[in-house]
C-alpha positions as CSV (number, residue, x, y, z in Angstrom):
1,M,27.0,60.2,-6.7
2,Q,29.7,57.4,-7.3
3,L,29.4,53.4,-8.4
4,T,32.1,51.4,-7.7
5,S,33.2,47.5,-8.2
6,S,36.3,45.5,-7.0
7,H,35.3,43.3,-10.0
8,F,35.7,45.5,-13.0
9,E,36.6,49.3,-13.8
10,D,34.6,51.2,-15.7
11,G,34.3,50.1,-19.2
12,Q,36.4,47.2,-18.4
13,P,35.8,43.5,-18.9
14,I,33.2,41.4,-16.7
15,P,34.5,38.6,-14.8
16,P,33.2,35.1,-16.0
17,E,32.0,34.2,-12.7
18,L,29.4,37.1,-12.8
19,A,27.8,35.9,-16.2
20,F,25.1,33.6,-16.3
21,A,27.3,31.7,-19.4
22,R,30.9,31.2,-20.4
23,P,32.8,30.2,-23.3
24,H,33.9,26.6,-23.8
25,P,36.3,24.6,-26.4
26,S,34.0,22.4,-27.8
27,E,30.1,23.4,-26.8
28,H,30.7,27.0,-27.8
29,L,29.0,27.8,-24.0
30,T,29.0,26.5,-20.7
31,L,26.6,27.9,-17.8
32,S,28.9,30.0,-15.2
33,D,28.8,31.2,-11.9
34,N,26.0,33.6,-12.4
35,K,27.0,35.3,-9.0
36,S,25.9,39.0,-8.8
37,P,28.6,41.4,-8.4
38,Q,30.1,43.3,-5.4
39,L,29.1,47.1,-6.3
40,S,29.7,50.1,-3.9
41,W,28.8,53.7,-3.9
42,S,28.9,56.8,-2.1
43,E,28.3,60.8,-2.2
44,L,24.2,59.9,-2.1
45,P,22.5,63.5,-2.7
46,A,20.8,64.9,0.5
47,G,17.0,63.7,0.7
48,T,17.9,60.3,-0.6
49,A,15.1,57.9,1.2
50,S,16.2,54.6,-1.2
51,L,17.5,53.6,-4.1
52,V,17.0,52.1,-7.4
53,L,19.5,49.1,-9.5
54,I,19.1,48.5,-13.1
55,C,21.0,46.5,-15.3
56,V,20.7,46.8,-18.5
57,D,22.4,45.8,-21.9
58,P,21.4,48.0,-24.8
59,D,23.3,45.4,-27.4
60,A,20.9,42.5,-27.4
61,P,19.9,41.3,-30.6
62,T,16.1,42.1,-31.4
63,V,15.8,39.4,-34.2
64,A,17.0,36.0,-32.3
65,D,16.7,33.5,-35.7
66,D,20.8,33.4,-35.9
67,V,21.3,33.7,-32.4
68,N,23.6,30.9,-31.4
69,Q,23.7,28.7,-34.9
70,E,26.3,27.0,-36.3
71,G,27.4,28.7,-39.3
72,R,26.0,31.9,-39.0
73,T,27.0,35.2,-37.3
74,L,25.8,38.2,-35.8
75,A,26.8,41.3,-37.8
76,P,27.7,44.3,-35.8
77,E,25.3,46.7,-37.2
78,L,22.0,44.5,-36.7
79,P,19.2,45.8,-34.8
80,R,20.0,45.8,-31.6
81,G,17.7,46.5,-28.0
82,D,17.7,46.9,-24.1
83,F,17.8,43.4,-22.8
84,H,17.4,43.9,-18.5
85,H,19.4,41.5,-16.1
86,W,18.6,43.1,-12.5
87,V,15.6,45.0,-11.4
88,M,16.0,46.1,-7.8
89,V,13.9,49.0,-5.7
90,D,13.3,49.8,-2.0
91,I,17.3,49.5,-1.6
92,P,17.5,51.3,2.1
93,A,19.6,54.8,2.2
94,T,21.5,53.8,4.6
95,C,23.0,50.6,2.4
96,C,26.3,51.7,0.6
97,G,27.1,48.5,-1.3
98,L,26.3,44.7,-2.1
99,D,28.6,41.8,-1.5
100,A,29.8,39.6,-4.3
101,G,27.0,36.5,-4.7
102,S,24.6,38.7,-2.1
103,C,21.7,38.8,-4.5
104,G,22.2,36.0,-6.6
105,A,24.4,32.9,-7.1
106,G,23.7,29.8,-9.5
107,V,21.9,29.2,-12.8
108,V,18.4,28.4,-11.6
109,P,16.1,26.8,-13.6
110,H,12.7,28.6,-13.9
111,G,14.4,31.4,-11.9
112,K,14.9,32.2,-8.3
113,P,11.8,32.3,-6.8
114,D,13.1,34.8,-4.0
115,P,16.2,36.2,-4.6
116,A,18.2,38.2,-1.9
117,G,18.9,41.1,-1.2
118,P,19.4,44.5,1.4
119,S,16.8,44.6,4.2
120,G,13.7,46.0,2.8
121,S,14.4,46.0,-1.2
122,R,12.7,43.9,-3.5
123,Q,13.8,42.4,-7.0
124,G,11.7,42.9,-10.7
125,V,11.5,40.7,-13.4
126,N,14.4,40.2,-15.7
127,D,14.1,39.9,-19.3
128,Y,15.0,35.9,-19.0
129,T,11.4,35.6,-18.0
130,A,10.7,36.6,-21.7
131,W,13.6,34.6,-23.3
132,F,12.7,31.5,-21.7
133,A,9.2,31.8,-22.3
134,G,8.4,28.4,-24.0
135,D,11.1,26.6,-22.8
136,D,9.9,23.6,-20.3
137,E,13.3,23.3,-19.2
138,M,13.9,26.8,-18.1
139,A,10.2,29.0,-17.9
140,G,9.3,30.7,-15.5
141,T,9.5,34.1,-13.6
142,W,13.1,35.3,-13.3
143,L,14.1,37.4,-10.5
144,G,16.6,39.7,-9.8
145,Y,20.3,39.2,-11.1
146,D,21.1,36.6,-14.0
147,G,24.3,37.9,-15.6
148,P,25.7,37.9,-18.6
149,C,24.9,35.7,-21.8
150,P,25.6,37.3,-25.0
151,P,25.5,35.1,-28.0
152,W,28.3,32.8,-28.9
153,N,28.2,33.8,-33.1
154,D,27.6,37.8,-31.9
155,E,30.7,39.7,-33.7
156,R,29.2,42.6,-31.4
157,L,31.2,43.7,-28.0
158,H,28.0,44.0,-25.1
159,H,27.9,46.1,-23.0
160,Y,26.3,45.8,-19.2
161,H,25.1,49.6,-17.8
162,F,24.7,49.5,-14.1
163,R,22.5,52.1,-13.0
164,L,21.9,53.1,-9.5
165,Y,19.3,56.4,-9.0
166,A,18.8,58.2,-5.7
167,L,15.1,58.6,-5.2
168,D,13.0,61.0,-2.3
169,V,10.6,58.4,-1.6
170,D,10.8,55.5,0.8
171,S,9.4,52.7,-1.5
172,L,8.6,52.8,-5.1
173,P,4.9,52.0,-5.8
174,V,5.2,48.8,-7.7
175,Q,3.7,45.8,-7.4
176,G,3.8,41.8,-8.6
177,A,6.3,40.8,-10.8
178,F,7.2,44.0,-11.7
179,T,9.7,45.2,-14.7
180,A,12.2,47.3,-15.4
181,A,9.8,49.7,-17.8
182,D,7.4,49.8,-14.8
183,V,10.6,50.6,-12.5
184,Q,10.8,53.6,-14.7
185,A,7.5,55.1,-15.2
186,A,7.3,55.1,-11.0
187,M,10.2,57.0,-11.1
188,Q,9.8,60.1,-13.5
189,G,9.6,62.9,-11.0
190,H,11.5,61.2,-8.2
191,V,15.3,60.7,-8.8
192,L,17.4,63.2,-7.2
193,A,20.9,61.6,-8.8
194,S,22.0,58.8,-10.6
195,T,25.0,56.9,-11.6
196,E,26.2,54.2,-13.5
197,L,29.4,51.5,-14.0
198,T,29.7,49.9,-17.5
199,G,31.3,46.6,-17.8
200,T,32.0,44.6,-21.2
201,Y,31.3,40.6,-21.9
202,S,31.3,38.8,-25.2
203,N,31.1,34.7,-25.3
204,N,32.9,35.3,-29.0
205,P,36.3,35.2,-28.7
206,A,36.4,37.0,-32.4
207,S,34.6,40.2,-30.9
208,L,37.2,40.9,-28.6
209,S,39.9,40.8,-31.2
């Protein structure tokens, strides 16, 4: 299997228009275009019945006390964990890619209620749901794609792994507001092959030097 994007090559920076936020010269951050990336895939294994797409950042700080705080920085060696930006299941095996912005564009407070996707596909809950819980202006169920927004004071470069899985089932048995963990559990024993494309992103110029 092969997975590529016209926006970035494997291991290279993700352009700001695909991010949730981008650097701002005086305010540190400003909201960005938050467009889902163009993706293309090929060489699916025989017997592929559907596809699953997951995007995860494993560099997210697990303690948020100093996140985006003036006079503080997040050292690269701080504990990190997964932050899922996109979960989509039941992508038809006949689909061979996604156009830019076809699965989301713009930042929608409280989350996109019905994000677009290939016919028959279903979008899961991303981790902005937990991040914005308790924020009256943003709290909600965040479905589909919402892009990178690493802390502006993080010294660590973040990596975004777009992982594509070929499954031997037409529909994955997950229901309701399903998460990446639900999908990963349901996929067990049904993955024929997988591939990934990794991009990097930072809102801290110091992490790029």
